[in-house]
C-alpha positions in Angstrom: 82.3 64.3 74.1 83.6 63.5 70.6 83.2 67.2 69.6 85.2 68.3 72.5 88.0 65.9 71.8 88.1 67.0 68.1 88.2 70.7 69.0 91.0 70.1 71.5 93.3 68.8 68.9 93.7 72.4 67.6 95.1 73.6 71.0 93.6 74.6 74.4 89.8 74.8 74.2 86.8 75.3 76.5 83.8 72.9 75.9 80.8 73.2 78.2 77.4 71.7 77.5 74.2 73.4 78.5 71.1 72.0 80.3 70.9 69.1 82.7 73.0 67.0 80.3 75.9 69.4 80.7 76.7 68.6 84.3 79.4 66.1 83.5 81.1 68.6 81.2 81.4 71.0 84.1 82.6 68.6 86.8 85.1 66.7 84.7 85.9 69.1 81.9 89.2 67.3 81.0 87.2 64.3 79.8 85.7 66.5 77.1 88.9 68.1 75.9 88.2 71.3 77.9 90.8 73.1 80.0 88.4 75.2 82.0 85.0 75.2 83.7 82.9 77.6 85.7 80.1 77.7 88.2 77.1 79.9 88.3 73.5 80.3 89.5 71.5 79.6 86.3 70.5 76.0 87.0 68.1 76.1 84.1 71.0 76.1 81.6 73.0 73.4 83.5 75.1 75.6 85.7 76.3 74.3 89.1 76.8 76.8 91.9 80.2 77.0 93.5 79.2 75.1 96.6 77.7 72.2 94.7 80.7 71.9 92.4 83.3 72.0 95.2 81.4 70.2 98.1 79.1 67.8 96.4 81.2 66.9 93.4 84.6 67.5 95.1 85.9 69.3 92.1 89.2 70.3 93.7 89.9 66.9 95.1 89.5 64.9 91.9 92.7 63.8 90.1 92.8 63.5 86.2 92.6 59.7 86.8 89.5 59.9 89.0 87.0 57.1 88.3 83.6 58.2 87.0 80.2 56.8 88.1 76.7 58.1 87.7 73.0 57.7 87.6 71.3 57.0 84.3 67.5 57.6 84.0 65.0 60.2 83.0 64.1 62.4 84.8 66.7 62.4 87.5 67.0 66.1 88.4 65.7 65.5 92.0 67.6 62.3 92.7 69.6 62.1 96.0 71.9 59.4 94.6 74.7 61.8 93.7 74.7 63.2 97.2 74.8 59.7 98.7 77.6 58.2 96.6 79.8 61.3 96.6 79.5 61.5 100.4 80.7 57.8 100.5 83.6 58.6 98.2 84.6 61.5 100.4 84.3 59.4 103.6 86.5 56.6 102.1 89.0 59.0 100.4 88.2 57.4 97.0 89.4 59.3 93.9 86.0 59.1 92.2 82.9 61.1 91.4 79.2 60.2 90.8 77.3 62.3 88.3 73.7 62.6 87.1 73.5 61.2 83.6 70.1 61.9 82.0 69.8 60.0 78.7 67.6 60.0 75.6 67.6 56.2 75.5 69.7 53.2 76.5 71.9 53.4 73.4 72.6 57.1 74.0 73.8 56.3 77.5 76.0 53.4 76.4 77.7 55.5 73.8 78.4 58.2 76.4 79.6 55.7 79.0 82.1 54.2 76.7 83.2 57.6 75.5 84.1 59.0 78.9 85.3 55.7 80.4 82.6 55.3 82.9 83.4 52.7 85.6 79.8 52.0 86.8 76.3 53.4 87.1 73.1 53.2 89.0 70.1 52.5 86.7 66.6 53.9 87.3 63.4 54.6 85.4 63.0 54.0 82.5 66.2 52.0 81.6 66.3 49.0 84.0 65.0 46.6 81.4 66.5 48.2 78.3 70.0 48.1 79.8 69.6 44.6 81.0 69.2 43.7 77.3 72.4 45.5 76.3 75.0 44.4 78.9 77.6 41.7 78.2 76.9 39.7 81.3 74.4 39.7 84.2 74.5 38.4 87.8 72.2 35.7 89.1 69.7 38.0 90.9 69.0 40.0 87.8 68.3 37.1 85.4 64.8 36.0 86.6 63.9 39.7 87.0 65.0 40.7 83.6 66.1 44.1 84.9 69.1 45.7 86.4 69.8 48.6 88.7 73.6 48.5 88.6 76.2 48.6 85.9 79.9 47.8 86.3 82.6 48.0 83.7 85.0 45.1 84.0 87.9 44.7 81.5 86.0 46.4 78.7 82.8 44.5 79.3 79.6 45.7 81.0 78.2 43.7 83.9 74.6 44.1 84.8 73.6 43.5 88.4 70.5 43.9 90.6 70.6 45.1 94.3 66.9 46.0 94.4 65.8 42.6 95.8 68.0 42.8 98.9 67.4 46.5 99.3 63.6 46.0 99.1 63.5 43.2 101.7 65.6 44.8 104.4 63.0 47.2 105.8 60.4 44.4 105.8 62.8 42.1 107.8 63.6 45.0 110.2 59.9 45.4 110.9 59.3 41.6 111.2 56.7 41.7 108.4 55.5 38.2 107.7 54.9 37.6 104.0 54.2 33.9 103.7 50.6 33.4 102.5 49.7 37.1 102.5 48.1 38.9 99.5 50.7 41.3 98.1 49.6 43.8 95.5 52.2 45.5 93.3 51.4 48.8 91.7 53.3 49.3 88.4 55.0 47.0 85.9 58.5 48.5 85.4 61.9 47.3 86.5 61.4 47.9 90.2 58.1 46.0 90.1 59.9 43.0 88.5 62.4 42.9 91.4 59.7 43.3 94.0 57.6 40.5 92.4 60.5 38.1 92.6 61.3 39.1 96.2 57.7 38.7 97.3 57.3 35.4 95.6 60.5 34.0 97.1 59.1 35.0 100.5 55.9 33.0 100.0 53.5 35.9 99.2 50.5 35.5 96.9 51.2 38.3 94.3 48.9 40.4 92.2 50.1 43.1 89.8 48.1 46.2 89.1 49.1 48.5 86.2 47.6 50.5 83.4 49.5 48.4 80.8 47.9 45.0 81.0 50.6 43.2 78.9 53.4 44.5 81.0 51.5 43.6 84.2 51.1 40.1 82.9 54.8 39.8 82.3 55.6 40.9 85.9 52.9 38.6 87.4 54.4 35.6 85.5 57.7 36.2 87.4 55.9 35.5 90.7 53.4 32.9 89.5 50.8 35.6 90.3 47.9 37.2 88.7 46.9 40.5 87.1 44.6 42.7 89.1 42.5 45.7 88.2 43.7 49.3 88.0 43.3 51.1 90.3 43.7 48.4 93.0 40.3 47.3 94.4 39.6 47.7 98.2 39.8 44.6 100.2 42.0 42.8 97.7 45.4 43.0 99.5 47.3 42.7 102.8 50.5 44.2 101.7 50.7 46.9 99.0 53.8 48.1 97.2 53.9 51.2 95.1 56.4 50.7 92.3 55.1 53.6 90.2 56.5 57.2 90.2 53.1 58.5 91.2 53.5 60.9 94.1 57.2 61.6 93.3 58.5 65.2 93.4 57.3 67.5 92.0 53.9 65.9 91.8 53.6 65.4 95.5 49.8 65.9 95.7 49.2 62.7 93.6 48.6 59.2 95.0 48.0 55.9 93.2 45.5 54.6 95.8 42.4 56.3 97.2 41.7 56.4 100.9 38.8 54.0 100.4 41.2 51.4 99.0 43.6 51.5 101.9 42.2 48.4 103.5 45.3 46.3 104.1 47.9 46.0 106.8 51.2 47.3 105.2 51.8 50.0 102.6 55.3 50.2 101.2 55.9 53.2 98.9 59.2 53.0 96.9 59.0 56.7 96.2 61.5 58.4 98.5 61.3 62.0 97.3 59.4 63.3 99.2 60.1 60.8 102.1 56.6 61.2 103.4 54.4 60.8 100.4 50.6 61.4 100.4 50.2 57.6 100.0 52.2 57.0 103.2 50.4 59.7 105.2 47.0 58.4 104.2 48.0 54.8 104.9 49.1 55.7 108.4 45.8 57.4 109.0 44.1 54.3 107.8 46.0 52.2 110.4 48.5 50.6 108.1 52.2 50.1 108.7 53.7 52.7 106.4 57.2 52.1 104.9 58.9 54.7 102.8 61.4 54.2 100.0 64.4 55.8 101.7 65.4 52.5 103.5 65.4 50.6 100.2 67.2 53.4 98.4 70.0 53.4 101.0 70.3 49.7 101.2 70.7 49.1 97.5 73.0 52.1 97.2 75.4 50.8 99.9 75.5 47.5 98.0 76.3 49.3 94.7 79.1 51.2 96.4 80.6 47.9 97.6 80.4 46.3 94.2 82.2 49.2 92.6 84.9 49.8 95.2 85.1 46.6 97.2 84.8 48.9 100.3 81.8 49.3 102.6 80.8 52.9 103.2 80.9 54.0 106.9 77.5 53.3 108.6 75.1 56.1 108.3 77.1 58.2 105.8 74.8 57.6 102.8 71.6 57.9 104.7 72.7 61.2 106.3 73.6 62.6 102.8 70.2 61.5 101.4 68.3 63.0 104.3 70.2 66.3 104.0 69.6 66.5 100.2 65.9 65.8 100.6 65.6 68.6 103.2 67.2 70.9 100.6 64.5 70.0 98.1 61.9 70.9 100.6 63.7 74.2 101.3 63.8 74.9 97.5 60.0 74.4 97.3 59.4 76.7 100.1 61.6 79.3 98.5 59.7 79.1 95.3 56.4 79.5 97.1 
C-alpha cells in the first residue's frame, strides 16, 4: 500500500498485487494509489473474474468513501464470510465492502489495516489470541476468553470483541440441548475452543479439553475449571463433543478428529462449516448422535458482527442464503476439478 501511494505521487499509476493477498488491490485500487484495475480468470495469481468483482464485491456500486471491512486469518481462501457480509451490505444499501485479508502475522495485518483505513474485521485462525493482545480495548465477553473474533476501529483506536459465545450457544438452545452436569469434550485449544469452554462452563457443563498441545489445552481447561483429557478423545468419556479444530475442513474433507469407535456420546457439534456436512457429522449421525454443523454458529456470530459495525440488523436469512450459495459453489468447483 505504501509503495502504491509513493508511485502515485509521480502521476497516474496502476498498482496491482498478485496472489491471494492482492484481492484488496483489485477491489479498491484507489486505496493503493491506482487508477485502474482489471478482472481475469487466473485465480492462482490473485485475479478475480468479472462476475465476482461486480456481483460479490459490488465494484461498480462502491464510492471512493466506501468503508472497508474484511476477514483476517490464514488460510481463508475458502471462507464464505465475504459472501455473507457483502450480501448484507447490498441488502441494506450500505456503502461498504468486505474483503479476504490473509496475513503473515498479527503485526502484518495491523499495519495493513491502519494503512488502508479499515473500519473493522472478522478474526479467524490463527489470530484470535494474537490480536486480542494487540487491540487498545476489549469487550466484557472477550476478556475471560483471552481471544477475539471481531475488530472495530473507533476514533483511531481498535476495539476487540467476541461474538463466538452467543453464536455457539444459539444452535444448542434451538435444539433444547441441556448442558448442566453433562460431560462436554472440546477438541482443540485455539481461540474458538476458548470461547466454547467459557460458554459451556457458564451453562453448567463439566468440561474436558483434548488437544495435541498439552500446555495450550491446560490453559483452555482452566477457563472452564475443567481438566485436560487425552488425544484423541477416549470412547465413553463424553456426552457432548465440540470440534474446535480445522480437521475435516475443505480441502481435507476426508479427515476426521474422532474415530467411529469413539462416537459414544449424545451430541456432536462440529464448528467446521466448509463443507457443511463433514465426515465427523455424517459418522456421528450414523452413530445415533445429534449432529450440529458449524453454519448456524457462523451465521449467528456474523450477524452480530454486522450489527456492531453498522448499527443495523441484516434482513433475516440474507447472510445464511449467501453462505449456502457460496458453499454450493465450492462443491461445484470440486466436481469441476474432478
